[in-house]
N, C-alpha and C positions, 0 to 999 in steps of 0.2 A: 681795479681790485682783482680782476681775473689774472692779470699779469703778476701781481704780488702773490697771489695764491700759488701759481705755478712756481715762482721763485722760492717761496717758503717750502713747497713740497720737495724741490730739488735739494735744498739745504738739509731738511730733515732726513731725506733719503741718504744723503752723503754721510751724515752723522751716524745713522743706523748701520750703514755698511761698514763702518769702522769696527763694529762688533760682530759677534757670531750671527749669521743669517741661516735660518732653517732651510735645508735643501727641499724638504717636502712639507707643504702646508695643506692640511685637510680641513675643509669648512663644512659645518652643518648649517645650511642657510635656512634658519628657522624664523618664523614670524610674519611671513607674507600674508597669511589669512587674517591675522590679528591687525596688521597694518590696514588692510582693506576695511575691516569691520570698524576700526577707529575712525577711518575716513568717511564712513557711511557709503562706501562704494561696493561694486561687485567684486567678488573674490578674485576675478581675473586681473583686476587692476593691481592687486598686491603682487601677483605672480609676475606681471609685466614689469613692475618697478624692481622686483627682485632680480629679474633677468638683466635689467640695465645695470644694477649695482655689480652683478657678477662680472660684466665686461670691464667695469672700472677697477674691480679688485684684481683682475688679471693684469691690468696695466701696472697697478701698484706693486704687485708681487714680482712681476718680471723685471721691473725697474730696480727693485731691491736686490735682485739676484736669486730669487727663489727658483729652483730648477723644475719643481713639480707642484702644481696646484690641483688638488682633488676637491670636487664639490659634490655634496649630496643633493642631487637634483630631484630624485624621486625614489622612495623606498617601495618595496612591494607591499609594505604595510599601508601605504597611501592608496592602494587599490580599493580599500574599503570606503573611500569617499564616494560622494554621489556621482552618478554617471555624467551629469552635466559638468561638474568640476573636472572630472577626469578627462573628458573630451576636450575641455578648454586647455588643460595642461598638455595633452598630447599635441594639440594644434600649436601651442606655444613652442613645444619642443621641436616640432617640425620646422617652424619658421626660424627659430634661433639656430638650430643645428645647420640648417640649409645656408644660413648667411655667415656662419663662423669662419669658414675657410677664406672668405674674402674680407673679413673684418679688418679694421685698421690695426688692432692690437696683434692679431695673428700675423699680418704682413710685416709689421714693424719688427717683431721679435722672431720671425720665422718659426712661430710656435707650432707644436704638434698637438693634435686633438685625439684623445682616446675616449671611447665610451665603454665603461665597465658595467656589467650587470647581466641579468638574464634577459637578453634582447628578444628571446622567443616569447616573452610574456607581454611585450608591447605590440601595438598595432603595426601592421606591415609598413605603413607609411613612415612611422617613426623609425623602425628598424632600417629602412632603406636610406633615410637621411643620415642615420648614425654611421652606416657603412660607407656612405658617400664621403662624409667629412673626414673619416679616418683614412680613406684611400687617398683623398686629395692632399692630406698633410703628412702622409706616411714618410716621405723622404725629407721632410723639414728637419733642421738640426738645432732648433732653438728649444726653449723650455716646453714643458708638457702641461696641457690642461686636460685633466682626467675627469670626465663627467660621469658621475655614478648614477645610472638610470636603471630602475627596476633592480636595485642593488640592496643586498644585506651582507653584513660580514659573515654570517653563518653560511649563506649561499656561496660566497667567495671561498671560504675554507673547505666546504663540502666539495665544491667543484674541483679544487686542487687535489683532494684525496682521491676522488673518482678518476681524475685524469692520470694520477700516479698508478692507480690500480689497473687501468686499461694499458698503461705502458708496461707494467709487469706481465700482464696476460699476453700481450703481443710480442714480448721478448725484447722490446726497446729498452726496458729498464730491468736491472737485476734487483731482487728484493732488498739486498743489502745496500743498494745505492739510494734507496728512498729514505732521505733524511730531511732535516729542517731546510737545508739549502735547496733541495729538489722541490719540496712543497712550496717554498717561497717563490721559486721561479715559475710555478704553475698558477699562481694567483693572477687575478685580472691585471692585464697590462704587462705581464712578464714577457710577452712575445714582441713587444715594441722595440725597435732600435732607438737609440744606441744602448738600451739595457739588454745585454745578452741573457739568454735563458739561464745562465748560471747565477744571475743575481736577482732578476725579476724587478718588480716595482720597488723603488726605493722605500725604505722605512719612513714612516711619518715622524717628523720632528715636532710639529706643532698642530694641535687640534683646536679649532675655534668653533664654538657654538654660540649663536646669537639668541636673543629673546629671553634670556634669563634662565632657561631650562638647564639643569645640571646632570645630563645623562648622555650617553653615547648613541642610544637608539640603534644598536646593532650596526655601527659604522666602523669600518677599518679595525675590526677586533684583533686581527693578526698583526697588521702593519703598524699599529699605534701602541705597541707594548711599552715603549720608552718615551712616548710623546709627552710634551708639556700640554696640559689641558687648560684652556682659557675659556671661561664662560662670560660672555658679554651680555649686559642687560638690554642693549639696544636691539630693536627689531631689524631683521636683515635689510629691508628696503631703506632703513635709516642709517645703515652702516657707512662710516666715512673713512677717509684716509687716516685720520688720527685714531680711529678705533683700531685699524690695522697696525698702526705704529705702536699703540699701547700693547697689543697682543704680542708683537715681536719683542718689545721691550721686556715683557714678562718672560718670554722664552730666554732672552739673554741673561736675565737675572737667575734663572734656574739652570743655565747651560752647564755649569760645573757639576751639579748633581746628576744631570742626564748623562754627561760624558762618563762620569765615574761608574754609573750603573751599567752602561754599555761596555765599558772596559772590563768590569767584573764578569759580565756575561761572555765576552770574547775570550778572556783568559780561561774561563771554565771550559769552554768548547775546545780550546787547544789542549787541555789536559785530559780530554776523553781518550780512552784507550781500551784495552782488553785485559781480562784477568788471566790467571794461570791456565784456565781451561780454554781460553780463546773466546770466551763470551764477552760482548761489549760491556764496558763499565760506564754507566751514565752518571757522570759526576756533575753534569751541567746544572740541572735543576737544584740539586743539593747545594752546590757552591754559591749559586746566585741567591738562593733563599737565605743562606747563612750570612752572605754579604749584606743583603737587604736588612736582615734582622739586626746585624751589627750596626749598620748605619742608623736604623731607627732607634736602637738602644742608645747610641752615642748622642742622639738629639734629645732623648728624653731623660738621660741620666741613669738608665737602667743597666743591668748586667746581662749581656748577650748569652752568657753561659747558663743562665737560669731558665732559658727557654726550653720548650719541649724538644727542640732539635738538639740533642745532647752531643752528637758526634756525626761526622760525615759518614762513617761506616754504617751506622744504624739507619740514617736517612736513605743511604743508597740501597740498603736491603729493602726498606719499605717501598722505594720507588721501583725497584726491580719486581717486587711482588705485585705491585699495582699494574705494572706494565704487562706482566704475564696474565693477570686476570683480564685485563682489557683485550689482549690478543685472543684469549679463549672466548670471550664474549663476542668479539667481532667475527671469529670463525664460526661460532654457533649461529649467529644471526645470518651469515652468508649461507650456511647449510640449510637453515629453515626457509630462506627465500628461494633457494634452488628447488626445494620440494614443492 
């Protein structure tokens, strides 16, 4: 039976690889606690089983050709849990991080490990293990396992903005050089080879959340803007290869729409320029919004011209006004803090 199972998996993997495979899969591993409660066991059992499934999910994804697998291991919101549970989680993190670099899946695929998040917020022993596993796999050239620990999407974005500000203050960056690409490169993981600082962590193609919850919980808010969202009813410790297959199949079904949205976004970026006075003309948000409204209208049978966005020029004017107000507010906040 085990032999047949391996054969079946190889066949299904080959079939899936004939279609579009997401480069970057991000997983919200939800349901460990509920699994333990349903089993009448200590909460630690659920987390242990969840960690086991993570290693199997790495194998499945890397065999399918996924280049980056990000997993939401611990949010800063989880720090509100009991001290006993947190200590168990930190002990588990130490043990699993410590063994990752020598695990079979990492060795077979020459995988790299990165730990994203506010590592200053975790105990020193966890931080040391995170730094150790990153250092040991730094020169690997296989797929990337990105473990999000003490992470939130807001912290990730805020960190990128603060790093850009420090770059401008130190003279390493010019103010006019701080754009979307720069901020993207300053997100967690942007410093890892072979992703040069000009590109940063790859954008997420597929987000999977288990346990039936249908929210992002502050995860990958910047990187997942065009991602396919798949919400699975199964608890994470019960997640199987076929659940992963179903999620990727869902991605393949929506691949054409995802590609079209990204193409509209990239085309809009290429058309950005300057007006007669030399000021930047930000057509990006306007054009993408109109493209999305048009797409939504075509699917519902409506008329895109009846929307409140009547023309690109009026939307640009509004966006420019909003940008100036935001810049004024940011400058005012900075002055107040300086006092």
